[in-house]
N, C-alpha and C positions, 0 to 999 in steps of 0.2 A: 472344867470349864474349857482348857486348853482342845482336849479331845472331843469336845462338842463345837467349839470355831473350827475345828479342821474338817469333822462332818459336816458342818456348813456349807466351807468351800468348797469341797467335793463337788464335782460338777453333778447335776441330776442324772446325765444320761451317758454311759460306758463307751467310748470310744470316738474318733474326730468329727466334730460338730459337722451336722449336716450345711449342704454345698447351699444358698438360695437360689431357688428355683428362678429359669432364665424367664424372661419377660415375653409376654407371647408378641410374634411377629405382626405388622402391622397388616391387614387385608388389603389387596393389589389395588382395590376403588381408593382407599386410603393414600395410600402410595401416592397413586396418580393424583388424586388433588392435592398431594403433598407438594407435588413437581408441578404441576400447574399453576399455583401457589406462588411458589419460585420463582419462576416464568415471569408470572404478571407483576411481582416484585422489582426483578430485571426493568422490565418494561418501565412501570412507573418511578424507577429511581432512577434508571438511562434513558432517557425517550430520545437525545440524541444520536447515539453512538443506533438504535435501532430506527429511526430516520435517516440516517447517514447511508444503511444497511437497504432500505427497502429506497432509495433514490439510486445507489448505485447498482440496484437488481434492475432497475426500469434503463437504468443504461445498456448497460448489459443486453437488455432486449432489444434497443437501437441496435447495436453495434447486432446483433445476430439477426435479424426481421428488420430492419427498416421498413421496408415498405408497407408493413403491419401497419406500424403506429405513425406512419405517416399520413396526410390529407392529401397532399399533392404530388407531382413528378419536380423530383427538386430543379430540375435541367431546365423543363420549359414555363412558358411564358401560364400564367393561371391567372392574371386577372390584370387589373389597373397598375402603371408606375405610382409605387409610392403609399400604395392603398396602406392604412391606418387600421391597427389590431381590431377584429370585426369577429361576429362566430364564425365565417368562411373563413378568415384570415387571422388566422390563432394569435398572430406574431408579425401580422403584415405582410406587406409586399416590400421589394427592391426595385432598384431602379428600373430594371427588366421586367418587373411584374412578377417573378418568382417567389412562392408563400416561401417566408423566412424558416418560418417553423418547419418546414418537409427538409429545408435546407439544413438545420440545425443537427437535426433527429440525424440524415445521413452523413454527414461532417462528421456526427460521434463515433463512426469506426475509425476514419482517419487519426481524430486526435486520439482518439484512446490508445489502440494499437500502436502510434508512435510513443506514445507516452508506456507505452508496458516492454516495447522494442527496446527503450533506450534505456528503462531500469535492468530488465535481462543483461543487457550488454556490462552495463557498469556491476552487477552482480556477481555473474560467471570471472570478471577478468578480477575486477576489483576484488572479492572474496578471496580467490584462491591466491591471490597473492599476496593480500592482507594473514591469511592462515601459513603460507610460506612463510614468510617473514618471521612472523610470531613463533612459529614451532622449530627452522631450523638455528636461527637467531643467527649471533656472528657478524660478518661480514655482509651475509646475504641481508638481512635485518638492515644494516646499516643503509647499503643503497640503495635497497627500496625505500627505505622512511627518507633519505635525504631528495631521492626523486620527488619523493609524494609534496612533501616541502614546500621545492622548487613550482609545481604544478598547482598547490593548493595558494600558491603567493597569486595567479590569475585571477580575476573574476571568473566566475564559469559561462557568463554569456559572451564573454570576448572570446573564451577561448572556443566556444561552439562556433563563433561566427570564426574565427579564423581554421578550424577544421573544415566547414563548410566551404572555403574558398580555396581549398585543395581539392574537396570530394565534387562539391559543384552543388545545385541546387533539386531541391525535390524533398518531399517527406520522409523518404527514406536515407536521405543523407543527413536529413537534419533529425533524424531518429539515432544515426550513428554518431554524430555530431555532439547532441546529450548525454548517449550513454559513455560517450571519452570520458567528456566532460565530470560523469559524476564518477565516475575511476576513484578519484584520489581519495574522497569520502570515504568510499564502501571500503579501500585499503585500511585505513584509519582505524573502522569500526571493525573493522574482521581480527587485524590484528591487535589493537585490546581484546578482544574475546579471547583469540584465542594464547595471551599470554596470562587470563585468566583461568583459562581452561589445563595450561600444562603445568601451573602449580600447585594444580591439587594432587591429593595423596596417590589417587589411584593410578595417575600419569606416570609417577615416579615406578609403581609394580609395574605396567606397561611396559616402560623403557627397560624396564629391569630385565623382562620376559623377551627382547628382545625386537619392541616394536619401533620401528624409525621411520623416518622418511614419511612419502606418500600413504604408504599401509598406515601410519602413525596419524595420518590428517583424515584420510577418509572415516576411519574406526573410528576414531575416539573426536576428535575435533568437530567435524562437520557436522554431527547429530547432534551436540553438547550444544554446538554456535547457530546450529540452525535458526533455534527460535528466536533471538536475540535481533541474528540478521534480518531475521525474513519479516520483524516486524519495521525492522529501520527501511529496508526495500521497499514496504509499503508506504513508510511517509516519505520516501524520495519518490514515487509513483506521483505524486501530488506535484509536489515542484517541477518533474520533468514535465508532465502534459504542460503547463504552466510556462514551460519552455521554450516548447514543440509549438504553442499557440503565439508567444511571442515573437520566436524566427518565422512562423507565417504571416504574423502581422507585418513584420519589416519585409516580405517578401521574397522570404529563401525557403517557401513550403512548397504547399500545392498550388498547379498552375490553374488560372480560374477557364472555366466556369466550376470548376469541381470544388463542392463543399466541403467547408474544414473552418471549424470554430475559428481561427486567426485572421485566417484570408477575411473571413465574413465581416470579422470587428472592423477589419483595413479597408473593405471595399464602403462599410457606413457612415467610416469617421469624416469624410466629407460631407454628408447629408443630416449630422445629428442636431443642428439645428432643427430644420423641418422633417424630418424623419427619425426621431432617436428609437424608435422601435430595430431599427436596423441595425446598430449596434447595440443598444440594450441587451436584447434579450440572447444574444450568441457570449456577452457577456457574463451577464447572469448563471446563463448553464456553466460557463467553464471556471465560473469562480464560485460555483455549488460543488460542482466535480472536484476540485483540489478541497475544499473544506469536508466535504464528505469523506472524500480518502483519507485524511488527517485526521478526522474525528475516529474512523473507523481503525483506524492501526492504533490510534494513540490509546482507543477502548480494548486491543486486541494486545498490548503492551502493557496494560496494569494490569490483566489477567495473569499471563506468564509473569509478571513478577510477583504474582500472590502465590 
């Protein structure tokens, strides 16, 4: 009985068990359909991000080729004074009969480029100082951190106004002032991200192999921190555009009749009761720009986190 049981327990085939056959690969047509379905699913589940990207793409077109998208010359009289929105003047006209829509389109260049310049200044200067503080540590970290804490205690708009009083008026000066005011926040983000990276195990091996100073920052910290810092810079871009428009609204930006969103809102505020379109449409475009930049940046940040 035992011998019979042993014979039953023995495998029917000598040698190792055959490995399962690999599943056949999906045909290229099916893979393309799968990718298309996945893209459609993302479009349905995150329409806000897609709409924000399309709106910002339209603004890029305004910046690159404003004459293609505008309907009239932004500096010349196109119709009657304070004409309401119509099929000829989509956003109406201002006090001098200039087309408000064309001025909004041409004003996108100054407003967006000034915001991008401001974020670039804060990203380069603040990011470098934050990485140095987190990587070097010690007295260097203490000095940079204490200086940042003092500057952060000053409201950003007030600090920008103080810088403009030294540099002078103009959109370029406004961009520099907003960029300098944004440096402390970028320093804190870059320092926190650098401290996270330097405590990773592979950084101990890099330090033991002799990688120190600026070489260590450029080789290890910058590539690993660029994703998170870039997302924060994208979110700060919306705030920079709003700050530039606010300072231009106060009269520190572009000089009339140069079209710019903040200055257009300032020009129309005295006529808001009878010519609401003069202020409303530039305000809507500026607000939608800030919301779209923030929405797209947060969407990218969520993808990076995953």
